[in-house]
VEXTORDO-599063 format. One record per residue (C-alpha): residue number from 1; residue in three letters; x, y, z. Coordinates in steps of 0.05 Angstrom, whole numbers. Layout:
<vexvos>
VEXVO:NUM:ALA:X:Y:Z;
...
</vexvos>
This chain:
<vexvos>
VEXVO:1:MET:-333:109:-375;
VEXVO:2:GLU:-349:58:-320;
VEXVO:3:GLY:-398:112:-281;
VEXVO:4:GLY:-342:163:-287;
VEXVO:5:VAL:-264:162:-245;
VEXVO:6:PRO:-277:157:-178;
VEXVO:7:GLU:-222:178:-130;
VEXVO:8:ALA:-202:131:-90;
VEXVO:9:ASP:-194:137:-17;
VEXVO:10:VAL:-210:112:51;
VEXVO:11:SER:-285:99:35;
VEXVO:12:ALA:-245:44:-31;
VEXVO:13:PHE:-223:0:30;
VEXVO:14:ARG:-286:-8:59;
VEXVO:15:GLU:-327:-21:-4;
VEXVO:16:CYS:-272:-76:-8;
VEXVO:17:LEU:-288:-103:65;
VEXVO:18:SER:-366:-94:41;
VEXVO:19:LEU:-357:-145:-19;
VEXVO:20:SER:-363:-197:32;
VEXVO:21:TRP:-436:-193:36;
VEXVO:22:LYS:-451:-147:-23;
VEXVO:23:ASN:-417:-184:-74;
VEXVO:24:PRO:-383:-253:-50;
VEXVO:25:TYR:-365:-268:-128;
VEXVO:26:VAL:-310:-217:-138;
VEXVO:27:LEU:-281:-238:-68;
VEXVO:28:CYS:-292:-313:-86;
VEXVO:29:LEU:-251:-300:-157;
VEXVO:30:ALA:-194:-258:-122;
VEXVO:31:PHE:-187:-311:-65;
VEXVO:32:SER:-185:-374:-116;
VEXVO:33:ALA:-138:-335:-162;
VEXVO:34:GLY:-97:-311:-98;
VEXVO:35:ILE:-81:-383:-77;
VEXVO:36:GLY:-29:-381:-133;
VEXVO:37:GLY:12:-331:-95;
VEXVO:38:PHE:-6:-365:-33;
VEXVO:39:LEU:38:-422:-65;
VEXVO:40:PHE:95:-368:-76;
VEXVO:41:GLY:99:-343:-19;
VEXVO:42:TYR:97:-418:18;
VEXVO:43:ASP:154:-439:-30;
VEXVO:44:THR:193:-368:-16;
VEXVO:45:GLY:183:-384:58;
VEXVO:46:VAL:190:-461:64;
VEXVO:47:ILE:257:-475:35;
VEXVO:48:SER:289:-429:87;
VEXVO:49:GLY:275:-477:146;
VEXVO:50:ALA:273:-543:105;
VEXVO:51:LEU:349:-526:84;
VEXVO:52:LEU:371:-528:154;
VEXVO:53:TYR:345:-604:162;
VEXVO:54:ILE:365:-615:88;
VEXVO:55:ARG:440:-592:114;
VEXVO:56:ASN:431:-646:171;
VEXVO:57:ASP:407:-704:114;
VEXVO:58:PHE:453:-689:55;
VEXVO:59:LYS:526:-670:86;
VEXVO:60:ALA:546:-655:22;
VEXVO:61:VAL:497:-602:24;
VEXVO:62:ASP:516:-571:92;
VEXVO:63:ARG:593:-569:70;
VEXVO:64:GLU:576:-538:0;
VEXVO:65:THR:554:-466:1;
VEXVO:66:TRP:539:-472:-70;
VEXVO:67:LEU:502:-531:-70;
VEXVO:68:GLN:461:-492:-7;
VEXVO:69:GLU:440:-439:-57;
VEXVO:70:ALA:430:-494:-127;
VEXVO:71:ILE:373:-516:-80;
VEXVO:72:VAL:348:-452:-77;
VEXVO:73:SER:363:-422:-137;
VEXVO:74:THR:340:-478:-191;
VEXVO:75:ALA:273:-455:-169;
VEXVO:76:LEU:291:-395:-190;
VEXVO:77:ALA:311:-414:-250;
VEXVO:78:GLY:250:-457:-257;
VEXVO:79:ALA:199:-381:-242;
VEXVO:80:ILE:248:-350:-302;
VEXVO:81:ILE:228:-405:-352;
VEXVO:82:GLY:149:-400:-318;
VEXVO:83:ALA:138:-333:-324;
VEXVO:84:SER:168:-320:-394;
VEXVO:85:VAL:126:-377:-425;
VEXVO:86:GLY:74:-352:-383;
VEXVO:87:GLY:53:-290:-417;
VEXVO:88:TRP:47:-325:-479;
VEXVO:89:ILE:2:-389:-449;
VEXVO:90:ASN:-41:-333:-410;
VEXVO:91:ASP:-51:-295:-475;
VEXVO:92:ARG:-58:-352:-521;
VEXVO:93:PHE:-112:-394:-477;
VEXVO:94:GLY:-124:-353:-422;
VEXVO:95:ARG:-113:-332:-351;
VEXVO:96:LYS:-149:-391:-314;
VEXVO:97:LYS:-117:-439:-363;
VEXVO:98:GLY:-46:-412:-338;
VEXVO:99:ILE:-63:-413:-271;
VEXVO:100:ILE:-91:-492:-278;
VEXVO:101:LEU:-17:-508:-309;
VEXVO:102:ALA:18:-469:-256;
VEXVO:103:ASP:-18:-509:-208;
VEXVO:104:THR:-14:-575:-241;
VEXVO:105:LEU:71:-566:-248;
VEXVO:106:PHE:76:-543:-169;
VEXVO:107:PHE:33:-601:-148;
VEXVO:108:ILE:83:-650:-183;
VEXVO:109:GLY:145:-606:-160;
VEXVO:110:SER:116:-616:-88;
VEXVO:111:VAL:114:-696:-93;
VEXVO:112:ILE:182:-710:-117;
VEXVO:113:MET:216:-665:-69;
VEXVO:114:ALA:187:-692:-10;
VEXVO:115:ALA:211:-769:-45;
VEXVO:116:ALA:281:-741:-54;
VEXVO:117:THR:329:-795:-38;
VEXVO:118:ASN:393:-746:-59;
VEXVO:119:PRO:403:-669:-72;
VEXVO:120:ALA:396:-686:-146;
VEXVO:121:ILE:326:-701:-143;
VEXVO:122:LEU:308:-650:-92;
VEXVO:123:ILE:343:-596:-147;
VEXVO:124:VAL:291:-625:-199;
VEXVO:125:GLY:233:-620:-148;
VEXVO:126:ARG:258:-553:-143;
VEXVO:127:VAL:249:-531:-219;
VEXVO:128:PHE:185:-557:-228;
VEXVO:129:VAL:161:-516:-168;
VEXVO:130:GLY:201:-461:-199;
VEXVO:131:LEU:165:-465:-264;
VEXVO:132:GLY:91:-456:-232;
VEXVO:133:VAL:105:-410:-184;
VEXVO:134:GLY:136:-368:-243;
VEXVO:135:MET:70:-378:-283;
VEXVO:136:ALA:24:-362:-225;
VEXVO:137:SER:67:-311:-207;
VEXVO:138:MET:39:-263:-264;
VEXVO:139:ALA:-22:-297:-288;
VEXVO:140:SER:-57:-297:-213;
VEXVO:141:PRO:-50:-218:-206;
VEXVO:142:LEU:-74:-210:-275;
VEXVO:143:TYR:-131:-245:-269;
VEXVO:144:ILE:-152:-209:-197;
VEXVO:145:SER:-139:-146:-239;
VEXVO:146:GLU:-182:-159:-299;
VEXVO:147:ALA:-240:-190:-255;
VEXVO:148:SER:-246:-134:-209;
VEXVO:149:PRO:-284:-74:-204;
VEXVO:150:THR:-235:-3:-216;
VEXVO:151:ARG:-254:22:-146;
VEXVO:152:VAL:-222:-25:-107;
VEXVO:153:ARG:-177:-54:-156;
VEXVO:154:GLY:-108:-42:-120;
VEXVO:155:ALA:-130:-66:-52;
VEXVO:156:LEU:-168:-134:-94;
VEXVO:157:VAL:-88:-145:-128;
VEXVO:158:SER:-67:-128:-53;
VEXVO:159:LEU:-98:-185:-33;
VEXVO:160:ASN:-54:-223:-76;
VEXVO:161:GLY:6:-195:-43;
VEXVO:162:PHE:-29:-213:27;
VEXVO:163:LEU:-33:-281:2;
VEXVO:164:ILE:39:-289:-11;
VEXVO:165:THR:60:-259:56;
VEXVO:166:GLY:2:-311:91;
VEXVO:167:GLY:39:-364:57;
VEXVO:168:GLN:108:-348:79;
VEXVO:169:PHE:81:-343:145;
VEXVO:170:LEU:43:-407:142;
VEXVO:171:SER:107:-446:114;
VEXVO:172:TYR:152:-422:183;
VEXVO:173:LEU:88:-450:230;
VEXVO:174:ILE:95:-513:189;
VEXVO:175:ASN:166:-509:191;
VEXVO:176:LEU:166:-494:258;
VEXVO:177:ALA:106:-559:276;
VEXVO:178:PHE:148:-603:240;
VEXVO:179:THR:215:-590:266;
VEXVO:180:ASN:212:-662:325;
VEXVO:181:ALA:180:-705:254;
VEXVO:182:PRO:207:-762:223;
VEXVO:183:GLY:221:-735:156;
VEXVO:184:THR:222:-665:187;
VEXVO:185:TRP:240:-630:108;
VEXVO:186:ARG:200:-670:72;
VEXVO:187:TRP:142:-656:111;
VEXVO:188:MET:153:-583:102;
VEXVO:189:LEU:166:-582:27;
VEXVO:190:GLY:106:-640:7;
VEXVO:191:VAL:61:-608:42;
VEXVO:192:ALA:49:-557:-6;
VEXVO:193:ALA:16:-605:-55;
VEXVO:194:ALA:-55:-590:-31;
VEXVO:195:PRO:-53:-515:-25;
VEXVO:196:ALA:-38:-532:-111;
VEXVO:197:LEU:-95:-584:-112;
VEXVO:198:THR:-155:-537:-84;
VEXVO:199:GLN:-133:-483:-126;
VEXVO:200:ILE:-142:-530:-189;
VEXVO:201:VAL:-208:-552:-167;
VEXVO:202:LEU:-230:-479:-157;
VEXVO:203:MET:-205:-454:-222;
VEXVO:204:LEU:-242:-508:-258;
VEXVO:205:MET:-305:-478:-220;
VEXVO:206:LEU:-294:-400:-248;
VEXVO:207:PRO:-299:-367:-312;
VEXVO:208:GLU:-247:-330:-352;
VEXVO:209:SER:-222:-257:-343;
VEXVO:210:PRO:-279:-225:-373;
VEXVO:211:ARG:-225:-176:-407;
VEXVO:212:TRP:-191:-233:-442;
VEXVO:213:LEU:-252:-262:-471;
VEXVO:214:PHE:-274:-202:-502;
VEXVO:215:ARG:-204:-197:-538;
VEXVO:216:LYS:-220:-271:-559;
VEXVO:217:GLY:-289:-247:-592;
VEXVO:218:LYS:-334:-287:-532;
VEXVO:219:GLU:-369:-223:-518;
VEXVO:220:GLU:-441:-249:-494;
VEXVO:221:GLU:-400:-303:-439;
VEXVO:222:ALA:-351:-239:-420;
VEXVO:223:ILE:-416:-192:-410;
VEXVO:224:GLU:-450:-253:-367;
VEXVO:225:ILE:-395:-249:-325;
VEXVO:226:LEU:-389:-165:-322;
VEXVO:227:ARG:-458:-168:-290;
VEXVO:228:LYS:-441:-206:-234;
VEXVO:229:ILE:-379:-169:-220;
VEXVO:230:TYR:-409:-100:-229;
VEXVO:231:PRO:-462:-64:-196;
VEXVO:232:PRO:-520:-55:-254;
VEXVO:233:GLN:-512:17:-253;
VEXVO:234:ASP:-438:9:-279;
VEXVO:235:VAL:-449:-56:-323;
VEXVO:236:GLU:-465:-18:-391;
VEXVO:237:ASP:-412:32:-382;
VEXVO:238:GLU:-353:-21:-373;
VEXVO:239:ILE:-382:-56:-434;
VEXVO:240:ASN:-374:-5:-475;
VEXVO:241:ALA:-303:28:-453;
VEXVO:242:LEU:-282:-54:-460;
VEXVO:243:LYS:-313:-57:-532;
VEXVO:244:GLU:-281:18:-551;
VEXVO:245:SER:-216:-13:-528;
VEXVO:246:ILE:-219:-83:-552;
VEXVO:247:GLU:-240:-52:-627;
VEXVO:248:MET:-186:-5:-624;
VEXVO:249:GLU:-133:-63:-608;
VEXVO:250:ILE:-162:-99:-664;
VEXVO:251:LYS:-158:-48:-723;
VEXVO:252:GLU:-86:-34:-694;
VEXVO:253:ALA:-65:-116:-700;
VEXVO:254:SER:-94:-126:-768;
VEXVO:255:ALA:-49:-55:-788;
VEXVO:256:SER:11:-83:-765;
VEXVO:257:ASP:54:-142:-752;
VEXVO:258:LYS:54:-192:-703;
VEXVO:259:ILE:72:-174:-640;
VEXVO:260:SER:152:-169:-623;
VEXVO:261:ILE:202:-143:-578;
VEXVO:262:LEU:224:-92:-623;
VEXVO:263:LYS:148:-66:-638;
VEXVO:264:LEU:140:-68:-565;
VEXVO:265:LEU:193:-18:-548;
VEXVO:266:LYS:171:17:-604;
VEXVO:267:THR:104:27:-576;
VEXVO:268:LYS:113:95:-526;
VEXVO:269:THR:61:79:-481;
VEXVO:270:VAL:81:6:-474;
VEXVO:271:ARG:157:25:-470;
VEXVO:272:ARG:139:72:-415;
VEXVO:273:GLY:90:17:-375;
VEXVO:274:LEU:155:-36:-385;
VEXVO:275:TYR:204:21:-356;
VEXVO:276:ALA:158:24:-294;
VEXVO:277:GLY:132:-47:-287;
VEXVO:278:MET:196:-86:-303;
VEXVO:279:GLY:245:-28:-265;
VEXVO:280:LEU:201:-44:-202;
VEXVO:281:GLN:199:-123:-211;
VEXVO:282:ILE:279:-112:-212;
VEXVO:283:PHE:285:-58:-149;
VEXVO:284:GLN:236:-106:-110;
VEXVO:285:GLN:294:-163:-109;
VEXVO:286:PHE:354:-116:-109;
VEXVO:287:VAL:340:-88:-49;
VEXVO:288:GLY:342:-152:-9;
VEXVO:289:ILE:276:-174:4;
VEXVO:290:ASN:283:-252:-9;
VEXVO:291:THR:352:-259:15;
VEXVO:292:ILE:309:-241:86;
VEXVO:293:MET:254:-286:66;
VEXVO:294:TYR:296:-346:34;
VEXVO:295:TYR:358:-343:89;
VEXVO:296:SER:317:-315:144;
VEXVO:297:PRO:338:-374:192;
VEXVO:298:ALA:405:-359:174;
VEXVO:299:ILE:418:-297:178;
VEXVO:300:VAL:383:-300:254;
VEXVO:301:GLN:437:-362:265;
VEXVO:302:LEU:487:-308:241;
VEXVO:303:ALA:462:-256:285;
VEXVO:304:GLY:487:-298:343;
VEXVO:305:PHE:423:-346:356;
VEXVO:306:ALA:446:-419:353;
VEXVO:307:SER:392:-465:357;
VEXVO:308:ASN:347:-483:295;
VEXVO:309:ARG:280:-473:329;
VEXVO:310:VAL:297:-421:364;
VEXVO:311:ALA:318:-387:288;
VEXVO:312:LEU:256:-411:256;
VEXVO:313:LEU:213:-381:315;
VEXVO:314:LEU:245:-318:303;
VEXVO:315:SER:238:-324:233;
VEXVO:316:LEU:166:-340:242;
VEXVO:317:VAL:163:-263:273;
VEXVO:318:THR:181:-236:218;
VEXVO:319:ALA:145:-277:169;
VEXVO:320:GLY:86:-259:211;
VEXVO:321:LEU:101:-182:209;
VEXVO:322:ASN:111:-186:132;
VEXVO:323:ALA:36:-213:132;
VEXVO:324:PHE:14:-153:176;
VEXVO:325:GLY:49:-100:125;
VEXVO:326:SER:22:-136:68;
VEXVO:327:ILE:-61:-123:106;
VEXVO:328:LEU:-25:-44:112;
VEXVO:329:SER:-27:-47:39;
VEXVO:330:ILE:-91:-69:28;
VEXVO:331:TYR:-116:-14:64;
VEXVO:332:PHE:-66:45:33;
VEXVO:333:ILE:-62:31:-35;
VEXVO:334:ASP:-124:62:-54;
VEXVO:335:LYS:-118:116:-8;
VEXVO:336:THR:-47:147:-11;
VEXVO:337:GLY:-38:115:-88;
VEXVO:338:ARG:23:67:-106;
VEXVO:339:LYS:80:130:-113;
VEXVO:340:LYS:71:154:-48;
VEXVO:341:LEU:63:82:-16;
VEXVO:342:LEU:131:66:-50;
VEXVO:343:LEU:173:121:-32;
VEXVO:344:PHE:152:115:47;
VEXVO:345:SER:163:40:35;
VEXVO:346:LEU:243:44:6;
VEXVO:347:SER:255:102:50;
VEXVO:348:GLY:236:62:113;
VEXVO:349:VAL:279:-1:79;
VEXVO:350:VAL:342:55:78;
VEXVO:351:VAL:333:58:146;
VEXVO:352:SER:327:-15:179;
VEXVO:353:LEU:387:-29:120;
VEXVO:354:VAL:429:18:163;
VEXVO:355:VAL:410:-14:230;
VEXVO:356:LEU:426:-85:197;
VEXVO:357:THR:500:-63:173;
VEXVO:358:VAL:517:-33:238;
VEXVO:359:VAL:496:-95:275;
VEXVO:360:PHE:531:-146:242;
VEXVO:361:ASN:590:-98:236;
VEXVO:362:GLN:587:-100:313;
VEXVO:363:THR:575:-168:314;
VEXVO:364:THR:632:-192:265;
VEXVO:365:SER:685:-152:303;
VEXVO:366:HIS:665:-170:374;
VEXVO:367:SER:648:-246:379;
VEXVO:368:PRO:679:-286:434;
VEXVO:369:MET:757:-303:425;
VEXVO:370:VAL:779:-374:420;
VEXVO:371:SER:805:-409:481;
VEXVO:372:THR:869:-461:471;
VEXVO:373:ILE:842:-487:551;
VEXVO:374:GLU:770:-501:519;
VEXVO:375:THR:787:-530:447;
VEXVO:376:SER:837:-579:491;
VEXVO:377:HIS:778:-596:536;
VEXVO:378:PHE:755:-631:474;
VEXVO:379:ASN:782:-674:427;
VEXVO:380:ASN:761:-655:363;
VEXVO:381:THR:804:-595:355;
VEXVO:382:CYS:796:-556:281;
VEXVO:383:PRO:855:-575:241;
VEXVO:384:ASP:858:-508:216;
VEXVO:385:TYR:864:-472:294;
VEXVO:386:ARG:910:-534:314;
VEXVO:387:THR:964:-518:256;
VEXVO:388:ALA:952:-440:261;
VEXVO:389:LEU:1014:-394:271;
VEXVO:390:ASN:977:-344:313;
VEXVO:391:PRO:914:-379:352;
VEXVO:392:ALA:921:-328:408;
VEXVO:393:GLU:887:-283:354;
VEXVO:394:TRP:831:-328:348;
VEXVO:395:ASP:763:-312:356;
VEXVO:396:CYS:704:-339:335;
VEXVO:397:THR:688:-315:264;
VEXVO:398:LYS:756:-332:248;
VEXVO:399:CYS:747:-397:261;
VEXVO:400:LEU:682:-406:229;
VEXVO:401:LYS:716:-376:171;
VEXVO:402:ALA:771:-410:171;
VEXVO:403:SER:743:-474:139;
VEXVO:404:SER:665:-506:132;
VEXVO:405:GLU:699:-560:179;
VEXVO:406:CYS:692:-514:237;
VEXVO:407:GLY:650:-500:287;
VEXVO:408:PHE:641:-463:353;
VEXVO:409:CYS:625:-489:423;
VEXVO:410:ALA:601:-431:472;
VEXVO:411:SER:625:-428:548;
VEXVO:412:ALA:583:-466:589;
VEXVO:413:SER:581:-406:637;
VEXVO:414:ASN:572:-345:590;
VEXVO:415:LYS:563:-355:508;
VEXVO:416:LEU:597:-286:504;
VEXVO:417:LEU:668:-317:538;
VEXVO:418:PRO:719:-352:503;
VEXVO:419:GLY:697:-419:476;
VEXVO:420:ALA:738:-479:430;
VEXVO:421:CYS:746:-481:358;
VEXVO:422:LEU:730:-552:340;
VEXVO:423:ILE:719:-592:279;
VEXVO:424:SER:647:-595:259;
VEXVO:425:ASN:608:-661:261;
VEXVO:426:ASP:549:-695:292;
VEXVO:427:THR:595:-723:342;
VEXVO:428:THR:629:-659:365;
VEXVO:429:GLU:558:-620:367;
VEXVO:430:ASP:524:-675:413;
VEXVO:431:GLN:590:-672:460;
VEXVO:432:CYS:587:-599:460;
VEXVO:433:GLN:506:-591:475;
VEXVO:434:LYS:512:-645:540;
VEXVO:435:GLU:552:-597:570;
VEXVO:436:HIS:493:-544:563;
VEXVO:437:ARG:539:-511:515;
VEXVO:438:LEU:518:-477:454;
VEXVO:439:TRP:540:-500:387;
VEXVO:440:TYR:549:-451:335;
VEXVO:441:THR:565:-459:249;
VEXVO:442:LYS:540:-405:219;
VEXVO:443:GLY:550:-347:267;
VEXVO:444:CYS:577:-327:331;
VEXVO:445:PRO:556:-308:404;
VEXVO:446:SER:535:-234:402;
VEXVO:447:LYS:499:-195:460;
VEXVO:448:TYR:470:-152:398;
VEXVO:449:GLY:440:-205:368;
VEXVO:450:TRP:363:-175:386;
VEXVO:451:LEU:378:-111:356;
VEXVO:452:ALA:397:-153:290;
VEXVO:453:ILE:319:-182:298;
VEXVO:454:ILE:293:-115:317;
VEXVO:455:GLY:326:-80:240;
VEXVO:456:LEU:293:-145:205;
VEXVO:457:ALA:224:-137:234;
VEXVO:458:LEU:225:-60:216;
VEXVO:459:TYR:262:-81:150;
VEXVO:460:ILE:201:-130:137;
VEXVO:461:LEU:147:-75:163;
VEXVO:462:PHE:172:-17:111;
VEXVO:463:PHE:180:-59:48;
VEXVO:464:SER:117:-102:60;
VEXVO:465:PRO:62:-51:53;
VEXVO:466:GLY:100:-8:-8;
VEXVO:467:MET:154:-58:-57;
VEXVO:468:GLY:121:-116:-31;
VEXVO:469:THR:56:-111:-69;
VEXVO:470:VAL:64:-44:-105;
VEXVO:471:PRO:102:-68:-162;
VEXVO:472:TRP:52:-127:-172;
VEXVO:473:VAL:-8:-82:-171;
VEXVO:474:VAL:28:-34:-224;
VEXVO:475:ASN:35:-89:-270;
VEXVO:476:SER:-32:-117:-271;
VEXVO:477:GLU:-61:-49:-293;
VEXVO:478:ILE:-5:-9:-327;
VEXVO:479:TYR:-9:-47:-400;
VEXVO:480:PRO:-50:-43:-458;
VEXVO:481:LEU:-100:-110:-468;
VEXVO:482:ARG:-66:-129:-520;
VEXVO:483:TYR:9:-131:-488;
VEXVO:484:ARG:-21:-144:-416;
VEXVO:485:GLY:2:-220:-424;
VEXVO:486:ILE:64:-207:-454;
VEXVO:487:CYS:91:-155:-419;
VEXVO:488:GLY:61:-183:-349;
VEXVO:489:GLY:107:-241:-372;
VEXVO:490:MET:174:-199:-385;
VEXVO:491:ALA:165:-164:-323;
VEXVO:492:SER:151:-226:-277;
VEXVO:493:THR:219:-258:-315;
VEXVO:494:SER:259:-194:-294;
VEXVO:495:ASN:236:-207:-228;
VEXVO:496:TRP:258:-279:-221;
VEXVO:497:VAL:315:-270:-255;
VEXVO:498:SER:339:-216:-208;
VEXVO:499:ASN:310:-259:-156;
VEXVO:500:LEU:352:-312:-173;
VEXVO:501:ILE:414:-270:-186;
VEXVO:502:VAL:415:-238:-98;
VEXVO:503:ALA:391:-314:-72;
VEXVO:504:GLN:450:-343:-120;
VEXVO:505:SER:497:-290:-89;
VEXVO:506:PHE:477:-271:-23;
VEXVO:507:LEU:510:-332:21;
VEXVO:508:SER:572:-326:-29;
VEXVO:509:LEU:575:-249:-12;
VEXVO:510:THR:574:-262:65;
VEXVO:511:ASP:628:-305:60;
VEXVO:512:ALA:666:-258:16;
VEXVO:513:ILE:660:-196:48;
VEXVO:514:GLY:618:-210:107;
VEXVO:515:THR:534:-193:127;
VEXVO:516:SER:540:-114:143;
VEXVO:517:PHE:579:-100:76;
VEXVO:518:THR:529:-139:42;
VEXVO:519:PHE:469:-98:68;
VEXVO:520:MET:506:-35:54;
VEXVO:521:ILE:504:-57:-23;
VEXVO:522:PHE:438:-63:-13;
VEXVO:523:ILE:428:5:15;
VEXVO:524:PHE:457:35:-43;
VEXVO:525:ILE:417:-2:-89;
VEXVO:526:THR:363:18:-45;
VEXVO:527:ILE:373:91:-55;
VEXVO:528:ALA:375:81:-128;
VEXVO:529:ALA:305:58:-134;
VEXVO:530:ILE:281:111:-90;
VEXVO:531:ILE:307:163:-147;
VEXVO:532:PHE:271:103:-194;
VEXVO:533:VAL:207:117:-176;
VEXVO:534:ILE:214:191:-170;
VEXVO:535:ILE:221:190:-246;
VEXVO:536:PHE:196:135:-278;
VEXVO:537:VAL:136:106:-240;
VEXVO:538:PRO:64:137:-259;
VEXVO:539:GLU:6:147:-204;
VEXVO:540:THR:-48:96:-235;
VEXVO:541:LYS:-95:106:-163;
VEXVO:542:GLY:-166:116:-181;
VEXVO:543:LEU:-154:99:-261;
VEXVO:544:PRO:-200:56:-305;
VEXVO:545:MET:-149:3:-339;
VEXVO:546:GLU:-175:38:-417;
VEXVO:547:GLU:-150:98:-385;
VEXVO:548:VAL:-79:84:-365;
VEXVO:549:GLU:-57:76:-433;
VEXVO:550:ASN:-77:151:-450;
VEXVO:551:MET:-39:175:-390;
VEXVO:552:LEU:23:142:-404;
VEXVO:553:GLU:15:169:-484;
VEXVO:554:ARG:14:243:-456;
VEXVO:555:ARG:55:236:-394;
VEXVO:556:SER:117:272:-381;
VEXVO:557:LEU:171:267:-316;
VEXVO:558:ASN:134:298:-256;
VEXVO:559:PHE:169:304:-193;
VEXVO:560:LYS:123:329:-160;
VEXVO:561:PHE:87:257:-144;
VEXVO:562:TRP:62:276:-84;
VEXVO:563:GLN:15:315:-128;
VEXVO:564:ARG:-41:285:-179;
VEXVO:565:SER:-30:297:-251;
VEXVO:566:SER:-79:368:-264;
VEXVO:567:ASP:-84:345:-341;
VEXVO:568:SER:-97:277:-325;
VEXVO:569:GLY:-147:300:-280;
VEXVO:570:GLU:-172:343:-330;
VEXVO:571:VAL:-178:294:-393;
VEXVO:572:LEU:-212:248:-346;
VEXVO:573:LYS:-267:298:-324;
VEXVO:574:GLN:-281:318:-402;
VEXVO:575:LYS:-281:240:-426;
VEXVO:576:THR:-326:223:-369;
VEXVO:577:GLN:-381:278:-381;
VEXVO:578:SER:-378:257:-458;
VEXVO:579:VAL:-401:181:-445;
</vexvos>
């Protein structure tokens, strides 16, 4: 079967690199489909920086936390719909058409956002973008997985993860580039139309997934594509394996009713696959990654860095580390296996979240005091501070929490000395900055700010190689072909629903219980994720896609995750010898 089952090791990574000259066609397919991941990453990253400037243009957005969350989360609501219908579209019309439709929606949304004249129109554009991102999030890795040789499948699907993080990194660069340009945030959001249009053109020139073509009875077309993907000595084995798989599925389909959720859950292999696939997608979000990516400039400001430009620059560093982590994933995923990489990743995330929890607790409890003398220096005292019964007990944190209309102007000589609690508006901000002071509205000056940046960097470095890419890889290979589209859609939908819940609640949580306690919640969720991976996630390293179903059929709980299943290996060996 596909020339046997090769044991994936470091040579798999070298083989993936060698495709650039041995078989550039495969890399062309992977990169072209991976632009969908790039769009996913770009939208994730760009909104965090754009939001800083949208707040300046639309004062209602600056005053209302729920409106900021709505601008972020309406795209996620659109992504939920896009992912849920995307599975059906991918199975019915093909992976290629699904990607093209996703690009078209993303293009329309980008244009609407760039031209928005009020928050309502901006939100409409975000919904269109979300629909496109939701469809692309499951269609792109699925297409890459079905058009990749088994030995390098993990690395090539991880390439999609790298393009997601690459999109995030580029979004921060573009955010930084347009900080002084007229219509700052419009350029940030509108420029995303270019890669969407590029992918439409590329996908029109590329073929459909060979596995989908086989499923639809277009064998000659599929065989022609397989001959371009696989070495000559492996092509016949792959064709035979696919034929056997499709014949079994057609017999099963003819002898059963139409696909339904109940039927999926009654099918052991599909049910076990969904446990692992959907669980990984849910935990990917609930350990907090997209709070880091969506709100990283705001988190940097919470750590005590007042300037929008400085916040974007430091966020660019975290995005760069995210992209670097994705490169590590391409190297390690076929070397160490999916499961060990997940567990290493989650363990590091726990350590990083502990650092962030401690740092933000110290930042909040040791913020500069409010000085009556410094405040009286200005004529714009915060009303809540003016009417307070105990103004001598006020510090920066209490000033900012008192009202969204309050801001803190740090001391001119030292930002950690007592400062002024003032009305938050453009006039006051200008007065504060003209005296070479720093103006804070989202976080307070802190001597622990750099530790927060280190904590964020560690979080990204640990998360990206494992939890950042492995859930997408596992979901692209764990389901039987007949159910792959709909199950992939269900898993992507669970990802976006979880994403929406976290994004919609993060700023409200930080307002209600503080940033440190919010990160503490993520710690407990990450520990639960470690237990889940040990119990429910199987190792699919080195398995042909047609054999994954057999592995799920006979699989039992394997707590010794560092050992390869001897039963699976033995059956694979016998099957290979019989071919």
